[in-house]
Backbone as a chain_set.jsonl record, in Angstrom:
{"seq": "MLIRRGLHLRVESGLLAGIDLASDVPGTKMMVSVLAAVLEFQRDMISENTREGVAAAEAAGSVRLG", "coords": {"N": [[100.251, 141.663, 163.734], [100.506, 142.099, 160.825], [98.465, 144.37, 160.622], [99.497, 146.037, 161.948], [101.517, 146.963, 160.369], [100.374, 147.65, 158.245], [99.501, 146.053, 156.496], [97.476, 143.717, 154.546], [96.193, 140.516, 153.759], [94.2, 138.786, 151.832], [92.482, 135.865, 151.193], [91.855, 134.152, 148.499], [90.953, 131.667, 147.496], [90.246, 128.351, 148.027], [89.846, 126.862, 151.293], [89.656, 129.071, 153.005], [88.702, 130.91, 151.307], [87.697, 134.482, 150.655], [88.41, 135.314, 153.266], [89.941, 137.793, 155.368], [93.002, 137.779, 156.36], [94.393, 139.604, 157.889], [92.548, 141.031, 159.151], [91.014, 142.689, 162.026], [88.814, 141.187, 163.32], [87.516, 139.436, 165.688], [86.936, 136.772, 165.506], [88.416, 135.995, 163.08], [90.964, 136.42, 164.082], [91.289, 134.516, 165.904], [90.898, 132.246, 164.468], [93.329, 132.318, 162.671], [95.124, 132.212, 164.829], [94.659, 129.504, 165.853], [95.24, 127.91, 163.454], [97.929, 128.754, 163.002], [99.042, 127.419, 165.297], [98.315, 124.805, 164.898], [100.025, 124.392, 162.506], [102.527, 124.803, 163.668], [102.574, 122.548, 165.071], [102.384, 120.417, 163.257], [105.023, 120.97, 161.993], [106.728, 120.552, 164.079], [106.233, 117.605, 164.454], [106.876, 116.726, 162.058], [109.675, 116.943, 162.612], [110.43, 115.556, 164.554], [109.689, 112.784, 163.622], [111.4, 112.581, 161.55], [114.071, 112.735, 162.962], [113.847, 110.398, 164.325], [113.404, 108.434, 162.449], [116.111, 108.686, 161.333], [117.467, 107.933, 163.616], [116.694, 105.279, 163.835], [117.729, 104.19, 161.435], [120.304, 104.593, 161.566], [120.901, 102.879, 163.826], [120.235, 100.32, 162.524], [122.341, 100.138, 160.93], [122.079, 100.941, 158.378], [122.72, 103.51, 157.404], [124.925, 106.216, 157.834], [125.471, 109.155, 159.488], [126.922, 112.541, 159.787]], "CA": [[101.656, 142.075, 163.252], [100.183, 142.653, 159.275], [97.518, 145.38, 160.712], [100.129, 147.126, 162.507], [102.517, 147.431, 159.468], [99.418, 148.259, 157.076], [99.344, 145.072, 155.529], [96.169, 142.95, 154.307], [96.373, 139.321, 153.02], [93.102, 138.146, 151.339], [92.577, 134.552, 150.627], [90.949, 134.219, 147.122], [90.523, 130.531, 146.972], [90.48, 127.249, 149.034], [89.038, 126.698, 152.566], [89.845, 130.211, 153.642], [88.394, 132.146, 150.314], [87.207, 135.373, 151.053], [88.89, 135.806, 154.425], [91.087, 138.814, 155.495], [93.632, 137.544, 157.221], [95.016, 140.746, 158.529], [91.354, 141.642, 159.742], [90.896, 142.712, 163.288], [87.787, 140.664, 163.816], [87.925, 138.424, 166.704], [86.806, 135.407, 165.154], [89.479, 135.673, 162.22], [92.199, 136.348, 164.81], [91.175, 133.159, 166.364], [91.247, 131.432, 163.213], [94.554, 132.546, 162.49], [96.051, 131.604, 165.73], [94.449, 128.161, 165.791], [96.088, 127.582, 162.395], [99.407, 128.799, 163.445], [99.289, 126.254, 166.148], [98.395, 123.367, 163.97], [100.977, 124.286, 161.519], [103.822, 124.454, 164.327], [102.572, 121.172, 165.743], [102.994, 119.695, 162.108], [106.428, 120.966, 161.874], [107.329, 119.349, 165.48], [105.938, 116.105, 164.145], [107.862, 116.191, 160.848], [111.154, 117.007, 163.069], [110.357, 114.248, 165.44], [109.761, 111.7, 162.73], [112.698, 112.788, 160.947], [115.078, 112.36, 164.099], [113.339, 108.844, 164.995], [113.854, 107.625, 161.389], [117.387, 108.831, 161.363], [118.289, 107.303, 164.72], [116.657, 103.689, 163.543], [118.409, 103.936, 160.557], [121.758, 104.388, 162.173], [120.716, 101.656, 164.867], [120.114, 99.133, 161.669], [123.55, 100.1, 160.113], [121.916, 101.284, 157.012], [122.894, 104.977, 157.213], [125.691, 106.866, 158.849], [125.28, 110.411, 159.172], [127.825, 112.943, 160.803]], "C": [[101.269, 143.009, 161.796], [99.262, 144.01, 159.737], [98.354, 146.59, 161.121], [101.211, 147.879, 161.421], [101.366, 147.949, 157.984], [99.185, 147.219, 156.182], [98.222, 144.432, 155.52], [96.697, 141.687, 153.439], [94.88, 138.899, 153.142], [93.359, 136.902, 150.834], [91.467, 134.821, 149.391], [90.638, 132.902, 146.752], [90.87, 129.489, 148.081], [89.509, 127.457, 150.281], [88.766, 128.173, 153.224], [89.453, 131.48, 152.762], [87.41, 133.153, 151.046], [87.506, 135.856, 152.571], [89.919, 136.688, 154.619], [91.963, 138.417, 156.687], [94.4, 138.378, 158.352], [93.758, 141.451, 159.25], [91.759, 141.504, 161.235], [89.775, 141.985, 163.99], [87.971, 139.707, 164.754], [87.898, 137.045, 166.225], [88.235, 134.955, 164.065], [90.823, 135.782, 162.736], [92.174, 135.025, 165.648], [91.555, 132.082, 165.539], [92.723, 131.098, 163.066], [95.608, 131.989, 163.397], [95.697, 130.047, 165.973], [95.286, 127.765, 164.238], [97.7, 127.477, 162.507], [99.712, 127.547, 164.412], [99.277, 125.062, 165.499], [99.482, 123.29, 163.063], [102.418, 124.029, 162.392], [103.73, 122.916, 165.116], [103.085, 119.969, 164.676], [104.544, 119.634, 162.069], [106.977, 120.185, 162.728], [107.303, 118.228, 165.113], [106.804, 115.551, 163.163], [109.213, 116.127, 161.723], [111.368, 115.778, 163.97], [110.585, 112.905, 164.533], [111.121, 111.578, 162.256], [113.889, 112.212, 161.943], [114.95, 110.813, 164.374], [113.751, 108.236, 163.667], [115.55, 107.528, 161.111], [118.329, 107.591, 162.304], [117.994, 105.511, 164.293], [117.473, 103.199, 162.314], [120.158, 103.472, 160.661], [121.825, 103.352, 162.918], [120.832, 100.437, 163.762], [121.448, 99.159, 161.019], [123.382, 100.582, 158.734], [122.436, 102.753, 156.426], [123.977, 105.375, 158.254], [125.769, 108.189, 158.316], [126.461, 110.902, 160.481], [129.124, 112.387, 160.644]], "O": [[101.573, 144.189, 161.617], [99.469, 144.903, 158.916], [98.127, 147.764, 160.827], [101.643, 149.025, 161.547], [101.735, 148.512, 156.953], [98.668, 147.474, 155.095], [97.695, 144.465, 156.632], [97.522, 141.841, 152.538], [94.341, 138.688, 154.228], [94.327, 136.724, 150.095], [90.48, 135.556, 149.431], [90.037, 132.792, 145.683], [91.697, 129.757, 148.953], [88.505, 128.166, 150.206], [87.752, 128.384, 153.89], [89.657, 132.651, 153.08], [86.532, 132.804, 151.835], [86.823, 136.77, 153.033], [90.949, 136.401, 154.011], [91.662, 138.706, 157.845], [94.876, 137.947, 159.402], [93.999, 142.449, 159.929], [92.509, 140.645, 161.699], [89.713, 142.11, 165.213], [88.904, 138.973, 164.428], [88.778, 136.24, 166.529], [88.906, 133.929, 164.182], [91.782, 135.365, 162.086], [93.261, 134.578, 166.015], [92.354, 131.189, 165.819], [93.253, 130.003, 163.255], [96.657, 131.456, 163.034], [96.655, 129.36, 166.329], [96.234, 127.028, 164.507], [98.462, 126.549, 162.234], [100.644, 126.782, 164.165], [100.249, 124.309, 165.558], [99.925, 122.174, 162.793], [103.288, 123.259, 161.984], [104.681, 122.321, 165.624], [103.806, 119.003, 164.922], [105.216, 118.603, 162.1], [107.651, 119.214, 162.386], [108.317, 117.569, 165.341], [107.351, 114.448, 163.174], [109.897, 115.131, 161.487], [112.422, 115.144, 164.028], [111.514, 112.119, 164.722], [111.867, 110.634, 162.515], [114.556, 111.242, 161.585], [115.935, 110.116, 164.617], [114.608, 107.366, 163.822], [116.129, 106.502, 160.753], [119.246, 106.818, 162.029], [118.864, 104.647, 164.41], [117.834, 102.03, 162.181], [120.875, 102.598, 160.174], [122.865, 102.706, 162.788], [121.563, 99.512, 164.117], [121.75, 98.092, 160.485], [124.34, 100.655, 157.964], [122.522, 103.036, 155.231], [123.942, 104.924, 159.398], [126.026, 108.48, 157.147], [126.818, 110.307, 161.497], [130.012, 112.651, 161.455]]}, "num_chains": 1, "name": "protein.A"}
């Protein structure tokens, strides 16, 4: 998507330093896909943990939402 729009994102520091995330290099595309999947998983886990925590708090009577 970045390439189609003529944009480039180059990481200058950290674990991905020196990598152009808009590159059309297969290895870079794979890495970006894996990172996106990991971030999506993390977001889903946070949502699930939040729902479970709210349900447990409501069941214990320590909080009332809604």
